[in-house]
Structures are given as C-alpha cells and as structure tokens.
C-alpha positions as CSV (number, residue, x, y, z in Angstrom):
1,X,48.2,63.4,47.2
2,X,51.4,65.3,48.4
3,X,52.4,68.5,46.4
4,X,55.3,69.4,44.5
5,X,57.4,72.6,45.3
6,X,59.9,74.1,42.8
7,X,62.3,76.7,44.2
8,X,64.3,78.8,41.7
9,X,67.6,79.3,43.7
10,X,69.4,82.6,43.2
11,X,72.7,81.9,41.1
12,X,71.9,78.1,41.1
13,X,69.6,75.3,40.4
14,X,65.8,74.3,40.5
15,X,65.2,72.5,43.7
16,X,62.4,70.1,43.2
17,X,60.8,68.5,46.1
18,X,57.6,66.7,47.1
19,X,55.8,64.1,45.3
20,X,57.3,64.0,41.5
21,X,58.8,62.0,38.8
22,X,61.2,63.2,36.2
23,X,61.1,62.0,32.5
24,X,63.6,62.2,29.7
25,X,62.4,63.3,26.2
26,X,60.8,59.8,25.4
27,X,59.0,59.4,28.8
28,X,61.4,57.1,30.4
29,X,61.5,57.8,34.1
30,X,64.7,58.5,35.8
31,X,65.4,56.4,38.8
32,X,65.7,58.8,41.7
33,X,66.6,56.2,44.1
34,X,63.5,57.2,46.8
35,X,64.7,60.8,46.8
36,X,62.1,63.5,47.6
37,X,64.3,66.3,46.7
38,X,66.5,66.9,44.1
39,X,68.1,69.8,42.3
40,X,67.9,70.5,38.4
41,X,70.8,72.3,36.6
42,X,69.9,75.7,35.0
43,X,73.5,76.7,34.1
44,X,74.3,74.0,31.6
45,X,77.7,73.2,33.2
46,X,76.8,70.1,35.3
47,X,78.4,66.9,34.5
48,X,75.2,65.1,35.9
49,X,72.6,66.8,33.8
50,X,69.8,67.1,34.2
51,X,70.6,67.1,37.9
52,X,72.9,69.8,39.5
53,X,76.4,69.0,40.6
54,X,77.2,72.4,41.9
55,X,79.5,73.4,38.8
56,X,77.5,76.7,38.5
57,X,79.4,78.5,41.4
58,X,81.0,81.4,40.3
59,X,79.8,80.8,36.6
60,X,76.0,81.5,36.7
61,X,74.1,84.8,37.7
62,X,70.5,85.0,38.1
63,X,68.5,86.8,40.8
64,X,65.6,84.6,41.4
65,X,62.7,87.2,42.1
66,X,59.1,86.2,41.7
67,X,57.2,87.9,39.0
68,X,53.7,87.6,37.7
69,X,53.3,86.1,33.9
70,X,51.1,88.0,31.6
71,X,47.8,86.4,30.8
72,X,47.6,83.3,28.7
73,X,46.8,84.0,25.0
C-alpha cells in the first residue's frame, strides 16, 4: 500500500499526495478524477472549498514549521 504525505505549506494550503480519499461530513467521497495530489484550503477564501484555488495569496500568513505535539491524554 502506498503512503500518504501531507505537507503544510507556508502561507498556503495543505498539499495531500499519495494514496488517499477525501469524504464530506456524511462520508460521501469526492470524485478526485484520478488525482494523486490535491491541495486543501486552510484560509477559508477558496471558491472551490475544500480545495485550494490560490485565493490565499497575500491574505493568509502562517509559517509552517514542524513541532512535537504534547503526549496524548
């Protein structure tokens, strides 16, 4: 089974690549048209939510730097 990689882009989207599916709140699957790479909106400005359309440019700031989460409770 191929893995899934999610990249948190600085000032931008979440890039999802590999073997994955995306479903809505009711479990209905989005038809990704065979794509193995999509970008998910983080800023809320996209007209194509949940997918990124580039609307964040100049309107969204977040420095993507990895860190360790605290232990699970």
